[in-house]
Every structure is written in structure tokens, then in C-alpha cells.
C-alpha positions as CSV (number, residue, x, y, z in Angstrom):
1,M,29.3,-19.2,-4.9
2,S,26.8,-21.6,-3.5
3,I,26.8,-23.0,0.0
4,V,25.5,-26.6,-0.1
5,T,25.0,-28.6,3.1
6,A,25.2,-32.4,2.8
7,A,22.8,-32.8,5.7
8,H,19.9,-31.6,3.6
9,K,18.3,-33.7,0.8
10,H,17.5,-30.6,-1.3
11,T,19.2,-27.2,-1.7
12,N,17.9,-24.6,-4.1
13,R,19.2,-21.2,-5.2
14,L,17.8,-19.4,-2.2
15,I,20.8,-20.7,-0.2
16,N,22.7,-17.7,-1.7
17,E,20.3,-15.1,-0.2
18,T,20.7,-13.1,3.0
19,S,17.0,-12.9,4.0
20,P,16.1,-15.1,6.9
21,Y,12.8,-15.9,5.3
22,L,14.2,-16.9,2.0
23,L,16.9,-19.0,3.7
24,Q,14.1,-20.9,5.6
25,H,13.0,-22.1,2.2
26,A,16.5,-22.9,0.8
27,H,16.1,-26.7,1.4
28,N,12.6,-27.1,0.0
29,P,12.3,-29.4,-3.0
30,V,10.6,-26.5,-4.8
31,D,12.9,-24.9,-7.4
32,W,12.5,-21.4,-5.9
33,Y,13.7,-18.2,-7.5
34,R,14.2,-14.8,-5.9
35,W,12.2,-11.9,-7.3
36,G,14.2,-10.8,-10.3
37,T,15.0,-10.9,-14.0
38,E,16.2,-14.5,-14.0
39,A,12.8,-15.8,-13.0
40,F,10.8,-13.6,-15.3
41,E,13.0,-14.4,-18.3
42,R,12.6,-18.2,-17.7
43,A,8.8,-17.8,-17.4
44,A,8.6,-15.9,-20.7
45,K,11.0,-18.3,-22.5
46,E,9.1,-21.4,-21.4
47,D,5.6,-19.8,-21.5
48,R,5.0,-20.8,-17.9
49,P,2.8,-18.9,-15.3
50,I,4.6,-17.6,-12.2
51,F,3.8,-19.0,-8.8
52,L,4.4,-16.0,-6.4
53,S,4.7,-16.7,-2.7
54,I,5.0,-13.8,-0.3
55,G,5.8,-14.1,3.4
56,Y,8.1,-13.2,6.3
57,S,10.3,-15.0,8.8
58,T,8.0,-14.8,11.8
59,C,4.8,-15.6,9.9
60,H,2.9,-18.6,11.5
61,W,0.9,-19.4,8.3
62,C,4.0,-19.2,6.2
63,H,5.5,-22.0,8.3
64,V,2.3,-24.0,8.0
65,M,2.3,-23.6,4.2
66,E,5.9,-24.6,3.9
67,H,5.4,-27.8,6.0
68,E,2.2,-28.8,4.3
69,S,3.0,-27.8,0.7
70,F,6.5,-26.7,-0.1
71,E,8.2,-29.6,1.7
72,D,5.9,-32.1,0.0
73,E,7.8,-33.9,-2.8
74,D,4.6,-34.4,-5.0
75,I,3.5,-30.8,-4.7
76,A,7.0,-29.6,-5.4
77,R,7.2,-31.8,-8.5
78,I,4.0,-30.3,-9.9
79,M,5.2,-26.8,-9.1
80,N,8.6,-27.4,-10.8
81,E,7.0,-28.9,-13.9
82,H,4.3,-26.3,-14.5
83,F,5.4,-23.0,-12.8
84,V,8.3,-20.7,-12.3
85,S,8.2,-20.3,-8.5
86,I,9.2,-17.1,-6.9
87,K,9.7,-16.4,-3.1
88,V,9.5,-12.8,-1.8
89,D,10.3,-11.6,1.6
90,R,7.5,-9.0,2.2
91,E,9.8,-7.2,4.7
92,H,12.3,-6.6,1.9
93,R,9.7,-6.0,-0.9
94,P,6.7,-4.3,0.7
95,D,5.9,-2.8,-2.7
96,V,5.0,-6.3,-4.1
97,D,2.6,-6.9,-1.2
98,Q,0.8,-3.6,-1.7
99,I,0.0,-3.5,-5.4
100,Y,-3.6,-4.7,-5.5
101,L,-5.1,-1.1,-5.5
102,Q,-2.7,-0.1,-8.3
103,T,-3.4,-3.3,-10.2
104,Y,-7.1,-2.4,-10.1
105,Q,-6.3,1.1,-11.3
106,I,-4.2,-0.3,-14.2
107,T,-6.4,-3.2,-15.2
108,G,-9.8,-2.1,-14.2
109,K,-10.5,-5.7,-13.0
110,E,-13.0,-5.6,-10.2
111,R,-11.6,-8.4,-8.2
112,Y,-8.6,-6.3,-7.2
113,G,-10.9,-3.4,-6.3
114,R,-13.0,-5.8,-4.2
115,T,-10.0,-7.0,-2.3
116,A,-9.0,-3.4,-1.5
117,R,-12.5,-2.6,-0.4
118,D,-12.6,-5.6,1.9
119,V,-9.4,-4.5,3.6
120,F,-10.6,-0.9,4.0
121,D,-14.0,-2.0,5.3
122,Y,-12.3,-4.2,7.9
123,V,-10.2,-1.3,9.2
124,L,-13.1,1.1,9.3
125,R,-15.3,-1.5,11.1
126,D,-12.9,-3.1,13.5
127,M,-9.7,-1.0,13.8
128,T,-11.0,2.6,14.1
129,D,-11.0,4.5,17.4
130,P,-14.2,6.5,18.0
131,A,-12.1,9.7,18.0
132,G,-10.9,8.9,14.5
133,G,-7.5,7.3,14.8
134,F,-6.6,3.8,13.7
135,Y,-5.6,1.0,16.1
136,S,-2.3,-0.9,15.7
137,A,-3.0,-4.6,15.4
138,E,-5.2,-7.5,16.1
139,D,-4.0,-10.9,17.4
140,A,-4.3,-14.1,15.5
141,D,-5.1,-16.1,18.7
142,S,-8.3,-16.4,20.6
143,E,-9.5,-18.9,23.2
144,G,-6.0,-20.1,23.5
145,E,-5.6,-21.2,19.9
146,E,-4.4,-19.6,16.7
147,G,-7.0,-18.8,14.1
148,T,-10.0,-19.9,16.1
149,F,-12.0,-16.7,15.3
150,Y,-11.4,-17.0,11.6
151,V,-11.5,-20.6,10.5
152,W,-14.5,-22.8,9.6
153,D,-15.5,-26.4,9.1
154,P,-18.3,-27.8,6.9
155,G,-20.5,-28.5,10.0
156,Q,-20.3,-24.9,11.2
157,I,-21.2,-23.6,7.8
158,E,-24.1,-26.0,7.4
159,D,-25.3,-25.0,10.8
160,V,-25.9,-21.4,9.5
161,L,-26.7,-21.9,5.8
162,D,-29.3,-23.9,3.9
163,K,-28.0,-26.9,1.9
164,D,-27.7,-25.2,-1.5
165,Q,-26.0,-22.1,0.0
166,A,-23.6,-24.2,2.0
167,K,-22.7,-26.3,-1.1
168,L,-22.0,-23.2,-3.1
169,F,-20.1,-21.4,-0.3
170,N,-17.9,-24.4,0.3
171,A,-17.1,-24.8,-3.4
172,H,-16.2,-21.1,-3.7
173,Y,-14.0,-20.9,-0.6
174,G,-12.5,-24.4,-0.7
175,V,-14.1,-25.7,2.5
176,T,-13.7,-29.5,2.9
177,K,-13.9,-32.1,5.6
178,R,-10.1,-32.4,5.6
179,G,-9.7,-28.6,5.7
180,N,-6.5,-26.7,5.0
181,F,-5.7,-25.9,8.6
182,E,-5.5,-27.8,11.9
183,K,-8.3,-30.1,13.2
184,G,-10.1,-30.1,9.9
185,K,-10.7,-26.4,9.8
186,T,-10.4,-24.2,6.7
187,I,-9.0,-20.8,6.2
188,L,-11.4,-19.4,3.6
189,N,-9.8,-18.7,0.3
190,V,-11.3,-18.5,-3.2
191,T,-10.7,-21.7,-5.0
192,A,-13.4,-21.5,-7.7
193,S,-14.4,-18.4,-9.6
194,I,-17.9,-17.0,-10.2
195,E,-17.6,-18.2,-13.8
196,Q,-16.7,-21.7,-12.7
197,L,-19.5,-21.8,-10.1
198,A,-22.1,-20.6,-12.6
199,K,-21.1,-23.4,-14.9
200,K,-21.0,-26.0,-12.2
201,F,-24.4,-25.1,-10.7
202,E,-25.9,-24.2,-14.0
203,T,-27.1,-20.7,-13.2
204,D,-26.1,-17.1,-14.0
205,H,-23.4,-15.0,-12.5
206,A,-25.8,-12.6,-10.7
207,T,-27.6,-15.5,-8.9
208,I,-24.2,-16.9,-7.7
209,E,-23.1,-13.5,-6.5
210,D,-26.3,-12.8,-4.7
211,M,-26.2,-16.2,-3.0
212,L,-22.6,-15.8,-1.9
213,S,-23.3,-12.3,-0.6
214,A,-26.2,-13.5,1.5
215,A,-24.1,-16.4,2.8
216,R,-21.3,-14.1,3.8
217,R,-23.7,-11.8,5.7
218,R,-25.1,-14.8,7.7
219,L,-21.7,-16.3,8.5
220,F,-20.3,-12.9,9.5
221,A,-23.2,-12.5,12.0
222,R,-22.5,-16.0,13.4
223,R,-18.7,-15.2,13.6
224,A,-19.5,-12.1,15.6
225,E,-20.7,-14.4,18.4
226,R,-17.2,-15.9,18.8
227,V,-14.6,-14.6,21.2
228,R,-12.7,-11.9,19.4
229,P,-8.8,-11.9,19.3
230,H,-7.0,-9.3,21.5
231,R,-6.7,-5.9,19.9
232,D,-3.8,-3.6,20.4
233,D,-5.6,-0.2,20.6
234,K,-2.6,2.1,20.5
235,V,-3.0,4.8,17.9
236,I,0.5,5.2,16.5
237,T,1.2,8.3,14.5
238,A,3.4,6.6,11.8
239,W,0.9,3.8,11.1
240,N,-1.9,6.3,10.9
241,G,0.1,8.1,8.3
242,L,0.3,4.9,6.3
243,M,-3.4,4.3,6.6
244,I,-4.2,7.9,5.7
245,S,-2.2,7.5,2.5
246,S,-4.0,4.2,1.6
247,L,-7.5,5.4,2.3
248,A,-7.0,8.7,0.5
249,Y,-5.6,6.8,-2.5
250,G,-8.3,4.2,-2.2
251,G,-11.1,6.8,-2.0
252,T,-9.9,8.3,-5.2
253,V,-9.3,5.1,-7.2
254,L,-12.4,3.4,-6.0
255,D,-14.5,6.5,-6.0
256,E,-15.6,5.9,-2.4
257,E,-16.1,9.0,-0.3
258,K,-16.3,7.1,3.0
259,Y,-12.6,6.1,2.7
260,T,-11.5,9.7,2.1
261,Q,-13.6,10.8,5.0
262,A,-12.0,8.2,7.3
263,A,-8.6,9.5,6.2
264,E,-9.6,13.0,7.0
265,R,-10.9,12.0,10.5
266,S,-7.6,10.3,11.3
267,A,-5.5,13.3,10.0
268,E,-7.6,15.7,12.2
269,F,-7.2,13.4,15.2
270,I,-3.4,13.2,14.8
271,L,-2.9,16.9,14.2
272,N,-5.3,17.9,17.1
273,T,-4.3,15.3,19.6
274,L,-0.7,14.2,18.9
275,H,0.9,17.5,17.8
276,K,2.0,19.4,20.9
277,N,4.2,22.5,21.0
278,D,5.3,22.2,17.4
279,R,6.2,18.6,17.9
280,L,4.5,15.3,16.9
281,M,4.1,12.7,19.5
282,R,4.5,8.9,19.1
283,Y,1.2,7.3,20.1
284,Y,-2.2,7.7,21.9
285,R,-4.0,5.3,24.2
286,D,-6.8,5.8,26.8
287,G,-6.7,9.5,26.6
288,R,-2.9,9.7,27.1
289,V,-0.3,10.9,24.6
290,I,3.0,9.1,25.0
291,G,6.5,9.7,23.7
292,K,8.1,12.0,21.2
293,A,7.6,11.1,17.6
294,F,10.4,9.5,15.5
295,L,11.4,10.0,11.9
296,D,8.9,7.5,10.6
297,D,6.0,9.3,12.4
298,Y,6.9,12.5,10.7
299,A,7.6,11.1,7.2
300,F,4.5,8.9,7.0
301,M,2.3,11.7,8.2
302,I,3.7,14.2,5.7
303,L,3.1,11.8,2.8
304,G,-0.3,10.9,4.2
305,L,-1.3,14.6,4.2
306,L,0.0,15.1,0.7
307,D,-2.0,12.1,-0.5
308,L,-5.0,13.4,1.4
309,Y,-4.6,16.8,-0.4
310,E,-4.7,15.0,-3.8
311,A,-7.9,13.2,-2.7
312,T,-9.7,16.2,-1.3
313,F,-7.9,19.3,-2.7
314,D,-8.4,20.9,0.7
315,A,-5.5,23.3,1.0
316,R,-5.2,22.8,4.8
317,W,-3.6,19.4,4.3
318,L,-0.9,20.8,2.0
319,I,-0.3,23.6,4.5
320,E,0.0,21.2,7.4
321,A,2.3,18.9,5.4
322,K,4.6,21.8,4.8
323,K,4.7,22.7,8.5
324,L,5.5,19.1,9.5
325,A,8.2,19.0,6.8
326,A,9.9,22.0,8.3
327,E,9.7,20.4,11.8
328,M,11.1,17.1,10.5
329,I,14.1,18.8,8.8
330,E,14.8,20.8,12.0
331,L,14.6,17.9,14.3
332,F,16.0,14.9,12.4
333,A,18.2,16.1,9.4
334,D,21.8,15.2,9.2
335,S,23.1,18.5,7.9
336,E,26.6,17.1,7.2
337,Q,26.0,13.8,5.4
338,G,22.4,14.0,4.3
339,G,19.4,11.8,5.3
340,F,17.6,11.8,8.6
341,F,18.3,10.3,12.0
342,L,15.7,8.1,13.6
343,A,15.4,10.1,16.8
344,G,15.1,13.8,17.0
345,K,17.8,16.1,18.4
346,D,15.5,16.8,21.4
347,S,15.1,13.1,22.2
348,E,16.9,11.1,24.9
349,K,20.6,10.9,24.1
350,L,21.8,7.3,23.4
351,I,25.3,6.1,22.4
352,A,24.6,6.9,18.8
353,R,21.9,8.3,16.6
354,T,21.0,5.7,14.0
355,K,19.9,6.6,10.5
356,P,17.9,3.7,9.1
357,G,17.5,3.3,5.3
358,S,16.4,-0.3,4.9
359,D,12.8,-1.3,4.6
360,G,11.4,-3.8,7.1
361,A,7.8,-4.7,7.8
362,V,7.1,-1.1,6.8
363,P,9.2,1.2,4.7
364,S,12.1,3.0,6.4
365,G,11.6,6.6,7.6
366,N,14.3,7.8,5.2
367,S,12.6,6.2,2.2
368,I,9.3,7.9,2.9
369,A,10.9,11.1,4.0
370,A,12.6,11.3,0.6
371,M,9.4,10.6,-1.2
372,A,7.4,13.0,0.9
373,L,9.9,15.9,0.4
374,L,10.2,15.3,-3.3
375,K,6.4,15.2,-3.7
376,L,6.0,18.3,-1.5
377,G,8.6,20.1,-3.6
378,R,6.8,19.2,-6.8
379,L,3.4,20.2,-5.5
380,T,4.6,23.6,-4.1
381,M,7.4,24.2,-6.7
382,S,9.8,24.4,-3.8
383,Q,13.4,23.8,-4.8
384,D,14.4,23.6,-1.1
385,F,12.2,20.6,-0.3
386,S,13.1,18.9,-3.5
387,E,16.8,19.3,-2.7
388,Q,16.3,17.9,0.8
389,G,14.6,14.8,-0.7
390,S,17.5,14.4,-3.2
391,R,20.0,14.6,-0.4
392,V,18.4,11.6,1.2
393,L,18.8,9.6,-2.0
394,E,22.4,10.7,-2.3
395,A,23.1,9.7,1.3
396,F,21.8,6.2,0.7
397,S,23.1,5.8,-2.9
398,A,25.7,3.2,-2.0
399,Q,23.0,1.1,-0.2
400,L,20.7,1.4,-3.2
401,D,23.4,0.2,-5.4
402,R,24.5,-2.6,-3.1
403,S,21.2,-3.9,-1.8
404,P,18.3,-2.6,-3.8
405,A,16.0,-5.4,-2.6
406,Y,16.2,-4.0,0.9
407,S,15.3,-0.5,-0.2
408,S,12.2,-0.8,-2.5
409,A,10.5,2.2,-1.0
410,M,13.5,4.4,-1.6
411,L,13.7,3.0,-5.2
412,G,10.2,4.3,-5.6
413,A,11.4,7.8,-4.4
414,L,14.3,7.5,-6.8
415,S,12.0,6.7,-9.7
416,F,9.8,9.7,-8.7
417,S,12.9,11.9,-8.6
418,L,14.2,10.8,-12.0
419,G,10.9,11.2,-13.7
420,P,9.7,12.2,-16.2
421,G,7.6,14.1,-13.7
422,S,4.3,15.7,-14.5
423,E,2.2,18.3,-12.8
424,I,-1.6,18.3,-13.6
425,I,-3.6,21.3,-12.6
426,I,-7.3,21.5,-12.9
427,A,-8.7,25.0,-12.8
428,G,-12.4,25.2,-12.2
429,G,-15.1,25.1,-9.6
430,S,-14.6,22.2,-7.2
431,D,-18.4,21.5,-7.3
432,A,-18.8,21.9,-11.1
433,A,-19.6,18.8,-13.1
434,D,-16.9,19.3,-15.7
435,T,-14.3,19.7,-12.9
436,K,-15.4,16.5,-11.2
437,Q,-15.4,14.7,-14.5
438,M,-11.7,15.6,-15.1
439,L,-10.7,14.7,-11.6
440,K,-12.4,11.4,-11.8
441,L,-10.7,10.6,-15.1
442,I,-7.3,11.4,-13.5
443,G,-8.1,9.2,-10.5
444,S,-8.8,6.3,-12.8
445,K,-5.3,6.4,-14.3
446,F,-2.1,5.0,-12.9
447,L,0.3,8.0,-13.0
448,P,3.0,7.2,-10.5
449,N,5.2,10.2,-11.3
450,A,2.5,12.9,-11.5
451,V,1.1,15.3,-8.9
452,V,-2.4,16.8,-9.1
453,L,-3.6,20.2,-7.9
454,L,-7.0,21.9,-8.1
455,H,-7.4,25.7,-8.4
456,D,-10.8,26.9,-7.6
457,H,-10.2,30.7,-7.6
458,R,-13.5,31.3,-5.8
459,K,-12.4,29.4,-2.7
460,A,-8.6,30.0,-2.9
461,D,-7.2,32.4,-0.3
462,S,-3.8,33.9,0.5
463,S,-2.8,30.8,2.6
464,L,-3.0,28.6,-0.5
465,Y,-1.1,31.0,-2.7
466,E,1.6,31.3,-0.1
467,V,2.2,27.5,-0.3
468,V,1.5,27.2,-4.1
469,P,2.1,30.6,-5.7
470,F,2.2,29.4,-9.3
471,L,-1.5,28.4,-9.1
472,K,-2.5,32.0,-9.5
473,S,-1.7,31.8,-13.2
474,Q,-3.6,28.6,-13.8
475,T,-7.2,29.8,-14.3
476,A,-10.3,28.4,-15.9
477,I,-10.8,29.5,-19.6
478,E,-14.2,30.8,-20.7
479,G,-15.7,29.6,-17.4
480,K,-15.0,25.9,-18.2
481,A,-12.9,23.5,-16.2
482,T,-9.5,23.7,-17.7
483,A,-6.6,21.1,-17.5
484,Y,-3.0,22.2,-17.5
485,V,-0.7,19.2,-18.0
486,C,2.9,20.1,-17.4
487,E,6.3,18.4,-17.4
488,N,8.7,19.9,-14.9
489,Y,6.4,23.0,-14.9
490,A,6.6,23.4,-18.7
491,C,2.9,23.3,-19.6
492,K,1.2,22.1,-22.7
493,K,-1.7,24.0,-24.3
494,P,-4.5,23.9,-21.8
495,V,-7.6,21.8,-22.7
496,N,-11.3,22.1,-21.7
497,S,-12.6,18.6,-22.5
498,A,-12.2,15.2,-20.8
499,G,-11.4,13.7,-24.1
500,E,-8.5,16.0,-24.8
501,L,-7.3,15.5,-21.2
502,E,-7.4,11.7,-21.6
503,N,-5.1,11.9,-24.6
504,L,-2.6,13.9,-22.6
505,L,-2.8,11.5,-19.7
506,A,-2.2,8.6,-22.1
507,A,1.0,10.2,-23.2
508,I,2.1,10.6,-19.5
509,A,1.4,6.9,-18.9
510,V,3.4,5.8,-21.9
511,K,6.4,7.9,-20.6
512,S,6.1,6.4,-17.2
513,R,6.1,2.8,-18.6
514,A,9.1,3.7,-20.8
515,S,11.1,5.0,-17.9
516,G,10.5,1.8,-15.7
517,P,13.4,-0.2,-14.4
518,T,14.9,-2.9,-16.6
519,D,17.6,-4.2,-14.4
520,D,17.2,-6.9,-11.7
521,E,15.9,-5.0,-8.7
């Protein structure tokens, strides 16, 4: 049932949503759709591209974009005639906002990998504590105005670059005298591809890329002279867990050791500095450790350590993840109804212990706890951990059915639980060329329901076998790297070549796609 208000000239289908961000756009002249089957079916039927806009209710730039573009009748008419327009609240669908790395893995298109590298390099350069942890946030304001540090006008660019460089740079990043922000300033965004620029300036791709790279370096140096925005330098355990996961995954997919090493430094810092008396703590700043950790701190760190294990195959991360999981269950589990409370049983007593399950700006602690326990159970063949993860899904099953858009991270855990799940074990020397070739091949594939283990019997010790006892039986055959590809621990015939492994991985990928959701989620 639609709610139409006569006071507004336009009312679109977002009026029926509950998200504050989507409701802010309910009176745009743009014919918005929510993320779902209806929009995709129309786009396919009419052979139209999708215009996807992602934001959140407190986003300054989102409001600017709405005022300057989505409230404009002419722009709305063009969008309505040529696109199927979808609005996404990133706080309800964080998965949509975080797919660039996976998109690169699936498509192999370098522009997605480049975007991920740029984000990682920014974090390593500007948001990393010398001790290894990652800072919390950086402000958008400096010198009393929003965006001053980041925006440019043609004059500022021509001040730094020569005429040809400036012309090329402005064409690539859409810099004009009018600008796309306040006071004629421009927020840099790619408006012309390398291919388009090569044609326009009648030169080859390599020359264009070299000129742009040189221009970026010079402008970056000039920007460094500006007053930087304020930086919140708290090192929060939960957010470091998220960054560890991203960097570990990114290091594998992009084949960049520096990202994996940064994830390891953060993990070491958290475990050495923010883990006191069998208890994680909330955050660190200026040499002080403050507050007891909450559920999300534990859940995000456990998943981060598991992802770090799959990037490095260093058994200590798997062992530490198991220890933290046991602590999390002891401190936060609801033994009667399933799921986990936000605060530990040793925390300050409030009127009630809340048990959040909805995703916000970051996924909920219960969503990630479910995923972490299910993954830990799969990696270690532990029925206890797997059952704990399943209990979380059962505890929130009504919410998943009623409001799936608010629980996308938990839907990811549900998908992992339902499978088909795969275990991939590579047996061989960790430094051997054939082992590295197999691991690199696995890292290049998008296998969301698979876990990966490495068994180097020369380096394995009793601590690894205590955590993953079934690895003892997975050994290298005839001294060659050997891949064991299993489904729910039922293994296919082991293979010794990357070509044979690629065929088995292709079969896993097909099953993963076939099991994907078809309903409106």
C-alpha cells in the first residue's frame, strides 16, 4: 500500500521503504527502484543499463548529489528514459558496497583491482599506526570547510602541470571551470577512459597512462602541502579485524605481499597489545588500552585471523582464532536461545543485554560471529564450532525471513552454511614452485564457499595437528605438490598438476553459481 503525500510534486516507489536514506529520495523525479528482482527483470526485459546509486542517510555528498542531480527534472528525465535506476542504502547492503575486489577476481578486469589497490595503499600510507594497528577515521573537513583537502579547480592543476598534462588530466577526471562541487571545485572522478583519451589525443594507451601517472604524482606532492583533515587515531579492535580480512584477501587476490604483511602486523599488534588476561580489549590510543571488547571485536578478529591463515598458511593464526572463538562463546553466547549478546557477561550490567542482528555501517557482530564459527568449523573439522554458528542462524531465522535486506552479512553466512561447501588442501613444501603455483591458481578464483589449507609436513608440528587433525592424512604424492579437493570432507582423487586442479576448481565455481539466491533479497 503506497503512502502518497499531496505536498510533494513527485512520489516514487521508495515511499514504501523503511530505510531513512531511501525515504529521503522518495520524492525525487527519478523513477527509483530498491535493490531487487523487480529492477533487474525490467532492465533485462527493456535491455537497459542499471544506474546504481549507493549512499547512507548521514552522507554529506549524497545530499549534494541529490540536490544537484536527482532533484533536477532534466537529469531525471534522461535517467528515466535510458536507465533502470536503483537506490541502495549501504548501511543495509554493505555487501554491494564491498564487491570490487571480488569483481576483479571474477572478471580479471584490472580497473577493479586498481581501485582496491588505491584503497589499500591509502590505508597503509595514511591510516596505519607505527606499531601496526589501523586508525579509525579521517574527517572530511579541513580549514573550516568540507572537502578542501581533496578538491581541485583548473587553476590549481595548471599551477602544477604543464599545459598538455593539465589538459589530459582534466579530461580524464572531469575537471571543469564550473566544477562538480562548491565554488567551482571538482571532486576528481574518472569521466573519460584511457581508450577514449587515446583516441581524443591521438596517441597510444601507454603514453596516456604514463602521463596520467606522472601528473598524479606531482599533484599528490602538491596536495601534501595542504592542511590535512583531522584523523581519529584510535585503534579499534573490531575495525582492525575488518581491515585484516580485507588486506589478507587482497594480498591473495592481487598477489601483493605488502598487503598480507600489513595484515600480519595488525594481527600481531592486537593480540600482543589488546589481549589481556584471556580477554580482548576495545581500543588503543596513546599507549593506553581502554574498555572491554564487545561481540563485534571478537567476531571480526576471529574472521580476520581465519582469512589471514588462508593468505599465509601460518598455523598460529588458526590457533589464535580458535582460542578467541572459545573466549567469545564463553563471554557472549546466549546458551538458551542461541546467538550472542553485544556485551560480555563480565561487562557493566545494564537494564538488558542486547543481541543485535541487523547490519549497519558495518555488519552485525552476530552475522560475522556466525560466519567465523562456520568457517572455523570447516577449517578444523570441528562439529562444535559449526553447530555454534548454525545456532546463530537459527536464532535470527525470523529476522532473515522478515527483513533480509537488513541482514546481508548473515545471508552470506547462511549461504556458506548451506553450501555446497568445499575444502581444498594443498600438500607440499610451502616454498616449492609447484605448491606456489597451485595456491596462486586458487587465489585467482572466486570460490565463496570453499576453505583452503596447506599441509607442509616438514614444518607442521603437534600444535597444527591438534587444531586440524585430518591434515595428517593429506600428504604430497611422489614428492610433488598434491591437491585434495573435497566436498564436505569427501575428497576426490588427488591431483598433481595445476591443469587438473583448475578443472576441479571450475566445477566448484559452477556449483557455487548454481546455488546462488534467486529470490528478491
